[in-house]
Structures are given as structure tokens and as C-alpha cells.
N, CA, C and O of each residue as an XYZ file, in Angstrom:
572
protein
N     -26.608     -4.585     -8.661
C     -27.215     -3.737     -9.651
C     -28.721     -3.764     -9.458
O     -29.341     -4.827     -9.420
N     -29.283     -2.601     -9.338
C     -30.698     -2.451     -9.028
C     -31.566     -2.470    -10.281
O     -31.130     -2.038    -11.349
N     -32.796     -2.970    -10.153
C     -33.745     -2.865    -11.260
C     -34.081     -1.392    -11.527
O     -33.919     -0.539    -10.655
N     -34.539     -1.119    -12.718
C     -34.919      0.234    -13.117
C     -36.283      0.158    -13.804
O     -36.875     -0.915    -13.917
N     -36.762      1.297    -14.252
C     -37.906      1.296    -15.147
C     -37.505      0.574    -16.427
O     -36.325      0.541    -16.775
N     -38.462      0.006    -17.118
C     -38.175     -0.534    -18.441
C     -38.112      0.634    -19.430
O     -38.478      1.761    -19.099
N     -37.649      0.351    -20.629
C     -37.590      1.398    -21.647
C     -38.990      1.963    -21.919
O     -39.154      3.176    -22.046
N     -39.977      1.103    -22.006
C     -41.348      1.557    -22.248
C     -41.862      2.411    -21.082
O     -42.484      3.451    -21.299
N     -41.603      1.972    -19.855
C     -42.033      2.744    -18.693
C     -41.330      4.098    -18.641
O     -41.949      5.107    -18.304
N     -40.043      4.123    -18.971
C     -39.290      5.375    -18.961
C     -39.813      6.328    -20.033
O     -39.924      7.531    -19.799
N     -40.131      5.793    -21.195
C     -40.683      6.630    -22.272
C     -42.037      7.211    -21.839
O     -42.316      8.385    -22.084
N     -42.873      6.388    -21.196
C     -44.163      6.870    -20.693
C     -43.975      7.934    -19.621
O     -44.705      8.925    -19.591
N     -42.999      7.733    -18.740
C     -42.750      8.711    -17.681
C     -42.267     10.035    -18.267
O     -42.679     11.098    -17.803
N     -41.400      9.987    -19.282
C     -40.952     11.212    -19.946
C     -42.154     11.954    -20.537
O     -42.279     13.171    -20.397
N     -43.021     11.207    -21.192
C     -44.230     11.806    -21.780
C     -45.093     12.440    -20.697
O     -45.646     13.520    -20.906
N     -45.217     11.787    -19.543
C     -46.024     12.337    -18.453
C     -45.425     13.637    -17.913
O     -46.158     14.581    -17.621
N     -44.102     13.690    -17.780
C     -43.461     14.929    -17.342
C     -43.784     16.067    -18.317
O     -44.069     17.189    -17.897
N     -43.737     15.771    -19.606
C     -44.035     16.792    -20.615
C     -45.493     17.225    -20.528
O     -45.790     18.419    -20.515
N     -46.394     16.263    -20.469
C     -47.825     16.587    -20.402
C     -48.153     17.415    -19.158
O     -48.940     18.359    -19.228
N     -47.551     17.059    -18.024
C     -47.780     17.833    -16.797
C     -47.292     19.272    -16.967
O     -47.941     20.213    -16.510
N     -46.154     19.432    -17.623
C     -45.580     20.769    -17.787
C     -46.430     21.654    -18.692
O     -46.638     22.827    -18.382
N     -46.921     21.117    -19.796
C     -47.647     21.991    -20.724
C     -48.989     22.456    -20.173
O     -49.554     23.433    -20.666
N     -49.506     21.770    -19.158
C     -50.794     22.200    -18.589
C     -50.693     23.557    -17.909
O     -51.710     24.221    -17.707
N     -49.481     23.981    -17.552
C     -49.338     25.259    -16.844
C     -49.123     26.432    -17.794
O     -49.101     27.582    -17.353
N     -48.967     26.166    -19.075
C     -48.736     27.259    -20.018
C     -50.002     28.095    -20.177
O     -51.105     27.549    -20.204
N     -49.851     29.425    -20.282
C     -51.030     30.281    -20.419
C     -51.765     30.113    -21.749
O     -52.916     30.534    -21.869
N     -51.127     29.510    -22.742
C     -51.754     29.207    -24.018
C     -51.509     27.731    -24.309
O     -50.541     27.147    -23.822
N     -52.395     27.132    -25.108
C     -52.254     25.705    -25.404
C     -51.427     25.503    -26.671
O     -51.811     25.966    -27.745
N     -50.287     24.810    -26.548
C     -49.470     24.555    -27.737
C     -49.965     23.327    -28.503
O     -50.684     22.482    -27.969
N     -49.564     23.260    -29.748
C     -49.684     22.038    -30.528
C     -48.338     21.339    -30.413
O     -47.301     21.937    -30.701
N     -48.345     20.073    -29.992
C     -47.107     19.328    -29.840
C     -46.758     18.623    -31.145
O     -47.561     17.861    -31.683
N     -45.551     18.883    -31.652
C     -45.041     18.195    -32.829
C     -43.734     17.525    -32.443
O     -42.777     18.184    -32.036
N     -43.709     16.204    -32.576
C     -42.570     15.426    -32.128
C     -41.299     15.822    -32.872
O     -41.251     15.792    -34.101
N     -40.288     16.187    -32.123
C     -38.979     16.536    -32.661
C     -38.025     15.355    -32.521
O     -37.234     15.077    -33.422
N     -38.106     14.652    -31.372
C     -37.184     13.553    -31.105
C     -37.829     12.550    -30.154
O     -38.471     12.924    -29.173
N     -37.645     11.279    -30.464
C     -38.063     10.182    -29.600
C     -36.864      9.238    -29.619
O     -36.663      8.503    -30.586
N     -36.075      9.259    -28.558
C     -34.769      8.603    -28.630
C     -34.553      7.547    -27.553
O     -35.217      7.523    -26.517
N     -33.602      6.686    -27.846
C     -33.080      5.703    -26.914
C     -31.589      5.609    -27.216
O     -31.186      5.066    -28.244
N     -30.773      6.145    -26.309
C     -29.320      6.183    -26.509
C     -28.617      5.441    -25.386
O     -28.976      5.578    -24.216
N     -27.619      4.658    -25.746
C     -26.861      3.941    -24.735
C     -26.095      4.929    -23.851
O     -25.551      5.921    -24.336
N     -26.062      4.641    -22.555
C     -25.311      5.459    -21.594
C     -23.846      5.035    -21.670
O     -23.370      4.256    -20.844
N     -23.146      5.552    -22.662
C     -21.752      5.144    -22.845
C     -20.825      5.817    -21.844
O     -19.735      5.312    -21.575
N     -21.239      6.942    -21.294
C     -20.457      7.639    -20.272
C     -21.421      8.099    -19.188
O     -21.655      9.296    -19.020
N     -21.990      7.120    -18.439
C     -23.039      7.483    -17.490
C     -22.544      8.422    -16.394
O     -21.480      8.221    -15.808
N     -23.341      9.447    -16.137
C     -22.986     10.429    -15.110
C     -23.104      9.847    -13.707
O     -22.578     10.426    -12.757
N     -23.787      8.708    -13.560
C     -23.931      8.104    -12.236
C     -22.850      7.068    -11.949
O     -22.909      6.373    -10.935
N     -21.854      6.960    -12.847
C     -20.755      6.009    -12.692
C     -21.231      4.561    -12.608
O     -20.528      3.704    -12.073
N     -22.414      4.292    -13.131
C     -22.961      2.942    -13.105
C     -22.459      2.107    -14.273
O     -21.649      2.570    -15.076
N     -22.943      0.877    -14.361
C     -22.457     -0.062    -15.378
C     -22.917      0.296    -16.790
O     -23.902      1.009    -16.981
N     -22.185     -0.213    -17.760
C     -22.541     -0.064    -19.168
C     -23.755     -0.943    -19.474
O     -24.147     -1.783    -18.664
N     -24.339     -0.739    -20.644
C     -25.467     -1.549    -21.077
C     -26.820     -0.942    -20.760
O     -27.857     -1.521    -21.084
N     -26.812      0.207    -20.135
C     -28.068      0.887    -19.829
C     -28.320      1.960    -20.885
O     -27.422      2.325    -21.644
N     -29.540      2.453    -20.921
C     -29.953      3.430    -21.933
C     -30.657      4.602    -21.277
O     -31.198      4.488    -20.177
N     -30.642      5.733    -21.972
C     -31.467      6.884    -21.625
C     -32.505      7.009    -22.729
O     -32.180      6.903    -23.911
N     -33.731      7.232    -22.345
C     -34.798      7.423    -23.325
C     -35.497      8.739    -23.044
O     -35.506      9.228    -21.914
N     -36.075      9.296    -24.075
C     -36.783     10.536    -23.879
C     -37.484     11.018    -25.124
O     -37.430     10.399    -26.186
N     -38.139     12.135    -24.956
C     -38.896     12.758    -26.038
C     -38.692     14.262    -25.971
O     -38.496     14.840    -24.902
N     -38.742     14.878    -27.146
C     -38.717     16.330    -27.258
C     -39.760     16.735    -28.287
O     -39.887     16.116    -29.343
N     -40.498     17.776    -27.964
C     -41.536     18.293    -28.850
C     -41.282     19.767    -29.172
O     -40.757     20.521    -28.354
N     -41.670     20.151    -30.384
C     -41.833     21.565    -30.686
C     -43.146     21.985    -30.046
O     -44.132     21.253    -30.117
N     -43.169     23.150    -29.425
C     -44.406     23.710    -28.880
C     -44.904     24.726    -29.894
O     -44.586     25.912    -29.806
N     -45.685     24.255    -30.853
C     -46.149     25.123    -31.930
C     -47.437     25.839    -31.546
O     -48.111     25.486    -30.578
N     -47.749     26.844    -32.330
C     -48.947     27.681    -32.153
C     -48.891     28.521    -30.876
O     -49.924     28.876    -30.308
N     -47.678     28.829    -30.437
C     -47.483     29.762    -29.324
C     -46.876     31.044    -29.886
O     -46.145     31.012    -30.877
N     -47.176     32.145    -29.261
C     -46.667     33.436    -29.709
C     -45.264     33.679    -29.151
O     -45.101     33.737    -27.932
N     -44.247     33.822    -30.002
C     -42.883     34.067    -29.515
C     -42.783     35.304    -28.617
O     -41.903     35.381    -27.759
N     -43.672     36.257    -28.812
C     -43.658     37.458    -27.962
C     -43.995     37.127    -26.512
O     -43.722     37.922    -25.612
N     -44.582     35.969    -26.288
C     -44.963     35.566    -24.927
C     -44.018     34.519    -24.347
O     -44.322     33.915    -23.319
N     -42.879     34.299    -24.994
C     -41.958     33.269    -24.513
C     -41.543     33.476    -23.061
O     -41.417     32.508    -22.310
N     -41.330     34.727    -22.657
C     -40.951     34.960    -21.250
C     -42.033     34.448    -20.305
O     -41.721     33.861    -19.269
N     -43.289     34.662    -20.647
C     -44.395     34.171    -19.805
C     -44.411     32.647    -19.783
O     -44.651     32.046    -18.736
N     -44.158     32.016    -20.932
C     -44.131     30.545    -20.984
C     -42.987     30.001    -20.130
O     -43.171     29.059    -19.358
N     -41.799     30.604    -20.276
C     -40.646     30.146    -19.500
C     -40.874     30.366    -18.006
O     -40.531     29.508    -17.192
N     -41.448     31.505    -17.646
C     -41.749     31.767    -16.233
C     -42.741     30.749    -15.682
O     -42.580     30.272    -14.559
N     -43.763     30.414    -16.465
C     -44.775     29.449    -16.009
C     -44.156     28.066    -15.815
O     -44.446     27.380    -14.834
N     -43.306     27.663    -16.753
C     -42.652     26.358    -16.613
C     -41.733     26.323    -15.406
O     -41.736     25.355    -14.646
N     -40.941     27.383    -15.227
C     -40.036     27.412    -14.070
C     -40.833     27.342    -12.767
O     -40.468     26.587    -11.866
N     -41.903     28.109    -12.654
C     -42.727     28.091    -11.435
C     -43.309     26.688    -11.203
O     -43.336     26.202    -10.072
N     -43.771     26.050    -12.272
C     -44.301     24.677    -12.156
C     -43.221     23.741    -11.630
O     -43.461     22.961    -10.708
N     -42.043     23.818    -12.212
C     -40.969     22.921    -11.800
C     -40.555     23.170    -10.352
O     -40.337     22.221     -9.599
N     -40.446     24.434     -9.960
C     -40.063     24.738     -8.578
C     -41.110     24.235     -7.584
O     -40.765     23.815     -6.480
N     -42.374     24.276     -7.970
C     -43.459     23.853     -7.077
C     -43.655     22.342     -7.063
O     -44.399     21.824     -6.230
N     -42.995     21.626     -7.979
C     -43.246     20.195     -8.115
C     -41.992     19.345     -7.998
O     -41.844     18.339     -8.692
N     -41.099     19.755     -7.122
C     -39.956     18.930     -6.717
C     -38.902     18.725     -7.808
O     -38.284     17.665     -7.903
N     -38.713     19.762     -8.628
C     -37.615     19.748     -9.595
C     -36.520     20.676     -9.090
O     -36.790     21.684     -8.436
N     -35.293     20.321     -9.401
C     -34.136     21.172     -9.107
C     -33.790     21.921    -10.398
O     -33.676     21.313    -11.463
N     -33.627     23.221    -10.297
C     -33.240     24.027    -11.460
C     -31.736     23.835    -11.661
O     -30.939     24.200    -10.797
N     -31.354     23.264    -12.798
C     -29.936     23.075    -13.111
C     -29.343     24.294    -13.794
O     -28.195     24.657    -13.536
N     -30.122     24.930    -14.666
C     -29.645     26.154    -15.314
C     -30.819     26.997    -15.769
O     -31.846     26.487    -16.216
N     -30.638     28.299    -15.642
C     -31.570     29.295    -16.160
C     -30.753     30.566    -16.315
O     -30.595     31.336    -15.368
N     -30.239     30.775    -17.509
C     -29.334     31.904    -17.759
C     -30.016     33.026    -18.520
O     -29.373     33.761    -19.269
N     -31.304     33.152    -18.325
C     -32.012     34.242    -18.997
C     -31.495     35.572    -18.475
O     -31.078     35.653    -17.319
N     -31.511     36.590    -19.275
C     -32.096     36.690    -20.614
C     -31.127     36.298    -21.746
O     -31.548     36.176    -22.897
N     -29.846     36.102    -21.432
C     -28.873     35.832    -22.494
C     -29.162     34.529    -23.223
O     -29.128     34.484    -24.453
N     -29.442     33.484    -22.483
C     -29.707     32.166    -23.051
C     -31.098     31.765    -22.594
O     -31.320     31.554    -21.402
N     -32.022     31.659    -23.510
C     -33.409     31.357    -23.142
C     -33.629     29.853    -23.101
O     -34.403     29.286    -23.873
N     -32.911     29.228    -22.164
C     -32.988     27.794    -21.931
C     -33.071     27.556    -20.430
O     -32.343     28.175    -19.654
N     -33.951     26.667    -20.030
C     -34.032     26.249    -18.625
C     -33.890     24.730    -18.614
O     -34.555     24.031    -19.378
N     -33.018     24.226    -17.741
C     -32.876     22.785    -17.559
C     -33.137     22.453    -16.093
O     -32.739     23.189    -15.191
N     -33.815     21.327    -15.880
C     -34.194     20.906    -14.528
C     -34.036     19.402    -14.392
O     -33.915     18.676    -15.379
N     -34.041     18.951    -13.140
C     -34.039     17.519    -12.852
C     -35.014     17.255    -11.718
O     -35.018     17.962    -10.711
N     -35.838     16.232    -11.890
C     -36.797     15.877    -10.850
C     -36.057     15.213     -9.697
O     -35.245     14.313     -9.915
N     -36.330     15.648     -8.482
C     -35.594     15.162     -7.316
C     -35.903     13.717     -6.943
O     -35.099     13.080     -6.262
N     -37.045     13.183     -7.369
C     -37.394     11.811     -7.002
C     -37.003     10.788     -8.056
O     -36.427      9.753     -7.719
N     -37.302     11.054     -9.333
C     -37.045     10.032    -10.353
C     -35.865     10.358    -11.272
O     -35.555      9.580    -12.174
N     -35.210     11.492    -11.055
C     -34.011     11.902    -11.791
C     -34.246     12.131    -13.286
O     -33.286     12.175    -14.055
N     -35.502     12.277    -13.710
C     -35.764     12.657    -15.095
C     -35.376     14.118    -15.265
O     -35.623     14.954    -14.396
N     -34.767     14.399    -16.397
C     -34.351     15.767    -16.707
C     -35.262     16.345    -17.771
O     -35.748     15.641    -18.657
N     -35.478     17.640    -17.658
C     -36.299     18.337    -18.636
C     -35.582     19.602    -19.074
O     -34.733     20.138    -18.362
N     -35.944     20.065    -20.263
C     -35.429     21.346    -20.722
C     -36.454     22.007    -21.619
O     -37.220     21.351    -22.325
N     -36.442     23.318    -21.567
C     -37.199     24.129    -22.511
C     -36.198     25.074    -23.149
O     -35.368     25.675    -22.468
N     -36.290     25.198    -24.483
C     -35.323     25.995    -25.239
C     -36.078     26.874    -26.219
O     -36.983     26.410    -26.913
N     -35.702     28.145    -26.272
C     -36.189     29.054    -27.307
C     -35.084     29.192    -28.342
O     -34.011     29.716    -28.042
N     -35.340     28.725    -29.554
C     -34.322     28.806    -30.607
C     -33.931     30.262    -30.825
O     -34.796     31.137    -30.864
N     -32.640     30.527    -30.968
C     -32.200     31.910    -31.153
C     -32.742     32.573    -32.418
O     -33.015     33.773    -32.413
N     -32.902     31.807    -33.502
C     -33.292     32.437    -34.763
C     -34.764     32.839    -34.819
O     -35.070     33.978    -35.172
N     -35.679     31.937    -34.482
C     -37.101     32.275    -34.608
C     -37.862     32.211    -33.285
O     -39.075     32.422    -33.256
N     -37.153     31.920    -32.186
C     -37.728     31.858    -30.842
C     -38.768     30.752    -30.681
O     -39.569     30.784    -29.747
N     -38.758     29.776    -31.585
C     -39.641     28.622    -31.462
C     -39.214     27.811    -30.242
O     -38.024     27.570    -30.035
N     -40.183     27.393    -29.438
C     -39.884     26.649    -28.213
C     -39.899     25.148    -28.444
O     -40.708     24.620    -29.208
N     -38.974     24.473    -27.758
C     -39.005     23.015    -27.683
C     -38.987     22.634    -26.213
O     -38.406     23.336    -25.385
N     -39.628     21.515    -25.896
C     -39.714     21.016    -24.529
C     -39.422     19.527    -24.568
O     -40.017     18.785    -25.350
N     -38.499     19.097    -23.717
C     -38.133     17.689    -23.714
C     -37.973     17.136    -22.315
O     -37.806     17.874    -21.344
N     -38.029     15.813    -22.239
C     -37.798     15.097    -20.980
C     -37.031     13.830    -21.293
O     -37.298     13.163    -22.293
N     -36.067     13.495    -20.426
C     -35.268     12.299    -20.619
C     -35.034     11.578    -19.307
O     -35.012     12.182    -18.234
N     -34.862     10.281    -19.420
C     -34.709      9.421    -18.249
C     -33.265      9.402    -17.763
O     -32.347      9.784    -18.490
N     -33.076      8.954    -16.524
C     -31.730      8.561    -16.110
C     -31.378      7.256    -16.833
O     -32.201      6.727    -17.580
N     -30.201      6.747    -16.627
C     -29.802      5.478    -17.250
C     -30.661      4.335    -16.704
O     -30.787      4.154    -15.493
N     -31.248      3.572    -17.627
C     -32.135      2.455    -17.249
C     -31.736      1.197    -18.014
O     -31.115      1.267    -19.075
N     -32.102      0.053    -17.458
C     -31.943     -1.209    -18.181
C     -33.121     -1.327    -19.133
O     -34.255     -1.101    -18.710
N     -32.908     -1.672    -20.408
C     -34.021     -1.734    -21.363
C     -35.185     -2.603    -20.892
O     -36.345     -2.260    -21.122
N     -34.890     -3.713    -20.242
C     -35.952     -4.596    -19.742
C     -36.230     -4.384    -18.254
O     -37.032     -5.108    -17.664
N     -35.580     -3.406    -17.654
C     -35.820     -3.090    -16.249
C     -34.911     -3.806    -15.273
O     -34.832     -3.417    -14.108
N     -34.225     -4.845    -15.722
C     -33.312     -5.587    -14.853
C     -31.975     -5.755    -15.560
O     -31.928     -5.821    -16.788
N     -30.895     -5.825    -14.802
C     -29.584     -6.034    -15.421
C     -29.543     -7.374    -16.145
O     -30.242     -8.310    -15.758
N     -28.732     -7.471    -17.190
C     -28.617     -8.754    -17.884
C     -27.986     -9.795    -16.972
O     -27.230     -9.478    -16.055
N     -28.321    -11.039    -17.253
C     -27.728    -12.146    -16.495
C     -26.242    -12.213    -16.813
O     -25.841    -12.089    -17.970
N     -25.451    -12.404    -15.808
C     -24.001    -12.512    -15.994
C     -23.680    -13.952    -16.380
O     -23.986    -14.887    -15.641
N     -23.057    -14.116    -17.548
C     -22.698    -15.455    -18.011
C     -21.484    -16.034    -17.280
O     -21.247    -17.242    -17.305
N     -20.739    -15.171    -16.642
C     -19.541    -15.609    -15.931
C     -19.923    -16.039    -14.511
O     -20.757    -15.390    -13.879
N     -19.334    -17.111    -14.007
C     -19.607    -17.492    -12.617
C     -19.029    -16.434    -11.675
O     -17.972    -15.866    -11.947
N     -19.714    -16.180    -10.592
C     -19.267    -15.182     -9.617
C     -18.092    -15.670     -8.799
O     -17.852    -16.872     -8.679
N     -17.367    -14.726     -8.241
C     -16.233    -15.050     -7.381
C     -16.571    -14.757     -5.957
O     -15.741    -14.963     -5.071
């Protein structure tokens, strides 16, 4: 079992992904925290061991004009494509959500325009990590 980022390092990395992304928007949003989470990877997609967590943050991007959402989404997609992210989904115009994953650190990001008021949210989350960065010590003797 390999060491990972710590929970604090993963939270900082998620924040950095978000900060890097908002710099490309044609207008400056006000960030209002929607979610700051740490959830156990109970069904990890990497088939790894239990006891690891995913951490991340999501912000409302306030003070942006909903009429310009297409420009914001286009700017984010272009940023992600130019910066080593894989586009996982972009079903515009029907669903105004883009999801991506960074090819090096496996952090995932998404931008979503709410259907009712077109308010944007932007989030980033870690892959499964050990809270302290290393797997727990095994109390059982090895075979």
C-alpha cells in the first residue's frame, strides 16, 4: 500500500485546482463555500483498500452573469484541456455540467449550472487518500 497525500495536503490541492481554474474566467466571481467534505471511500473506484478518504471543496461562483455561462464554461473547458485534464463529460447544451480529471494527480473537478437559476458551482475532489498519508499499521502479524 502506497503513501498518499495527507487529508490537509489533499484539501490544499483541491483548493489550488479551484483557484487555478477561476483565473481563466472572463469575469471575477465571488467564492462562497458550498461544501468542504471528507468522505470515506466505501466503494473506491480504484479497487484499493478501505480506510481511505476523499476530500474536496465546492464553491458557488457568485457575482457572475448567468447570460455569460456559456463563456464561463467554454473558458473552463479550454483551461482544463490545456492543462492536462481529461474531459469525462460535457453534454452541453442539454446538461450544463462539465466533469474532468487531472491526468497526473487524479483530482476531479466539475462545474455545474443549476437548472433553475443557472447559478454556477465549481468543485474539486481528491482520489482516495490515507488521512495521515500512510496506511495504518497492521496489528496482525504478516504471513
